[in-house]
Every structure is written in C-alpha cells, then in structure tokens.
C-alpha positions in Angstrom: 4.1 -14.9 40.6 4.1 -11.5 41.7 4.8 -7.2 39.3 8.0 -6.0 40.4 7.6 -2.3 39.8 10.4 -0.8 40.0 12.0 -2.8 37.3 7.8 -3.5 34.9 8.5 -7.3 35.0 7.3 -10.1 36.3 9.1 -12.1 38.6 7.7 -16.0 38.9 8.5 -18.8 40.9 8.7 -21.8 39.0 9.5 -25.8 40.3 12.4 -27.3 38.0 13.3 -31.0 38.8 16.8 -30.4 38.2 18.2 -26.6 40.4 14.7 -27.0 43.0 12.6 -24.2 42.6 13.7 -21.0 40.5 12.4 -17.1 40.2 12.0 -15.8 36.7 12.5 -12.6 36.2 9.7 -12.2 32.5 8.6 -9.1 31.0 4.8 -7.5 32.2 3.7 -6.7 28.7 1.4 -9.1 27.0 2.2 -9.6 22.9 -1.0 -7.3 22.2 0.0 -5.7 24.5 3.2 -4.4 23.0 1.1 -4.2 19.8 -0.9 -1.4 21.1 1.8 0.5 21.5 3.5 0.5 18.2 1.1 1.4 16.8 0.2 4.3 18.4 3.7 4.8 18.6 4.3 5.1 14.9 5.4 7.9 12.8 2.6 10.0 11.5 4.1 11.5 7.5 2.8 14.4 7.8 1.5 15.4 4.3 0.8 19.4 3.1 -1.7 19.6 0.4 0.7 20.8 -2.9 0.3 20.0 -6.2 1.4 16.9 -6.7 0.8 17.2 -10.4 3.8 15.8 -12.1 5.4 13.5 -9.6 5.5 9.8 -11.7 5.5 7.1 -8.8 6.2 3.1 -10.5 4.2 0.1 -8.4 6.8 -2.8 -8.5 3.7 -6.2 -7.3 5.1 -9.7 -7.3 2.4 -12.3 -8.4 3.1 -14.9 -5.3 0.4 -14.9 -2.9 -1.0 -13.0 -5.3 -4.6 -13.0 -3.6 -3.1 -11.3 -0.9 -0.5 -9.2 -3.2 -3.8 -7.7 -5.0 -5.4 -6.5 -1.8 -1.9 -5.0 -1.2 -1.7 -3.6 -4.4 -5.1 -1.7 -4.4 -4.7 0.0 -1.0 -2.2 1.4 -2.0 -3.1 2.8 -5.3 -6.2 3.8 -3.3 -4.1 5.7 -0.9 -1.8 7.4 -3.6 -5.8 8.7 -5.3 -6.7 9.9 -2.0 -2.9 12.5 -1.7 -4.0 13.7 -4.7 -2.2 11.1 -7.4 -3.1 10.6 -10.7 -3.8 7.5 -11.2 -1.7 7.9 -15.0 1.0 8.5 -12.4 1.5 5.3 -11.4 2.7 2.6 -13.3 2.2 -0.9 -12.5 4.7 -3.6 -13.1 3.9 -7.0 -11.9 6.9 -10.3 -11.5 6.8 -13.3 -10.2 8.1 -13.2 -7.4 9.5 -10.7 -4.4 13.7 -11.4 -5.4 12.7 -10.2 -9.7 11.3 -7.3 -7.3 14.9 -5.0 -7.1 15.9 -6.5 -10.8 13.3 -4.5 -12.4 12.8 -1.9 -10.0 16.6 -1.0 -11.6 15.8 -0.9 -15.0 13.3 1.7 -14.2 15.2 3.8 -12.1 17.7 4.1 -15.0 15.0 5.0 -17.1 15.5 8.3 -14.2 12.2 8.6 -15.3 9.8 7.7 -11.9 10.7 9.5 -8.7 10.0 7.2 -6.4 9.9 2.9 -6.7 7.7 1.1 -4.6 8.0 -2.9 -4.4 5.7 -4.9 -2.8 5.1 -8.5 -1.8 4.3 -10.5 0.8 6.3 -13.1 1.9 5.3 -16.2 4.6 8.2 -17.7 6.7 7.3 -22.3 6.0 8.9 -24.3 6.8 12.7 -23.9 5.2 15.1 -21.2 5.6 14.4 -19.9 1.8 11.9 -17.3 4.0 14.8 -16.0 5.2 16.6 -15.3 1.3 13.6 -14.3 -0.3 13.0 -11.4 2.9 17.0 -9.5 3.3 18.0 -9.9 -0.4 14.9 -8.7 -1.7 15.0 -5.9 0.5 19.4 -5.7 -0.4 18.3 -5.3 -3.6 15.5 -3.0 -2.9 18.2 -0.5 -0.7 20.7 -1.0 -3.5 19.1 -0.1 -6.8 17.8 3.3 -3.9 22.4 4.3 -3.5 23.0 3.7 -6.8 20.6 5.9 -9.1 19.6 8.6 -5.5 15.6 7.0 -6.5 13.3 6.5 -3.2 12.5 3.1 -3.1 11.0 1.6 -1.3 10.3 -1.5 0.8 6.8 -3.5 0.5 7.1 -6.2 1.4 5.3 -7.5 3.7 7.9 -10.6 5.6 4.9 -12.8 7.4 4.9 -15.7 10.7 2.0 -17.1 8.8 -0.9 -16.4 7.0 -3.3 -14.5 8.7 -0.9 -12.2 9.7 -0.4 -11.5 6.3 -3.5 -11.4 5.3 -3.7 -8.4 8.6 -0.8 -7.0 7.1 -1.6 -6.5 3.9 -5.3 -5.1 4.3 -3.9 -2.0 6.5 0.1 -1.8 5.3 -1.0 0.0 1.6 -2.1 3.0 2.7 1.0 3.2 4.8 3.7 2.8 1.8 1.8 4.7 -0.4 2.2 7.4 2.6 5.6 6.9 2.7 6.5 6.9 -1.4 4.7 9.9 -0.7 6.3 11.6 1.7 9.4 10.5 -0.2 9.1 11.9 -3.4 8.2 15.4 -1.5 11.3 15.9 0.6 13.6 15.0 -3.2 11.9 17.5 -4.4 12.3 19.8 -1.8 16.5 19.1 -1.5 16.0 19.6 -4.5 15.2 23.0 -4.9 17.5 23.9 -2.3 
C-alpha cells in the first residue's frame, strides 16, 4: 500500500484468485476524518439580534421512537428560547409517525397562522424497504406543503442507519433545526418587506 499524493488516494496491491495481483485505488480519507470535515464545513447561519416577538412556529413531531424524538424536540425548543422566541410562540403537535407529519403540516399551512412549520421525527433503517419509503415520502410531503402554501417547512426528520447513529444525531440536530427555522422566518420577513 502506498499513498499517491497527486490524487490524494491510496493504492493497494491485493491478491485475487482469478486475476493474480490487482492494484486497487481507494480514498485515503477515513470515514472519521470525513465526518470531522463535514462538521467543520457545515453552514453556520448568522442570525441577527432583532425583535422576533411576533413570529409563530409550528412543530409537528413524531411519537415513533419517542425516546429519541423527545430529546430532539427538547433541544429544538431550548434553542428557540436562546434565539429569543417565546415559548408561547411555539405550538407543538404530536403525530404517530413521520408519514403523518406532512398531513398535519398541510392543515396548519392552510390556517396561515404560522411563519414556519418544522417537522421532527426519527426513522431508523430496518430489514425491509419501509425505511426508504417513509424517509422519501415524508420529505416529499413537507416539500410539497412548503411549495403549495409558500411557507417554509423545515425537514427535521432524522434518517439513521442504526439506533446509535440516531441517538447521536437526535442529541445535536435539534439546535440546527431551530436555527434553520428562525433563519427562514427572518428571510421571509425580509422578502415581504422588499
């Protein structure tokens, strides 16, 4: 095995029964290093200090995997408060699972009472294709509500490969979802003001 500095990759020599020796090119970056780079390169949203007392947020959260989604919801609400959003300005709606989030988001969007709707849930991959269906359809549903009603719908549905990954993401992503919600509420106000 040696490192090719030009292409930032490793070249390995492996024994193959059918073809003899093969040279395999692989990325020189470990998955841990990639995760660190992704964390560092995430977008940091700049939120100005402004009066947000008239903002209203709706959070539609899934009760499925409640031990994880309750943590996600708590972190999200804590961050809203840190950002100057009153707890009275946040209305929470519980649904059984992630697939029900877009329906309730649709009904809330029709009311036109909320500046941003945030969908929160956690879907963990199992042994069947149900995971793919739930993740795809819940994301598509939230996107459709957002486009149909011109209201930002933040997709806070965690899609995880394992329980451990889900637990790690649910403990940290609530803050990001709250920041995204406030950022979009600010942006919509600026667009309305011209």
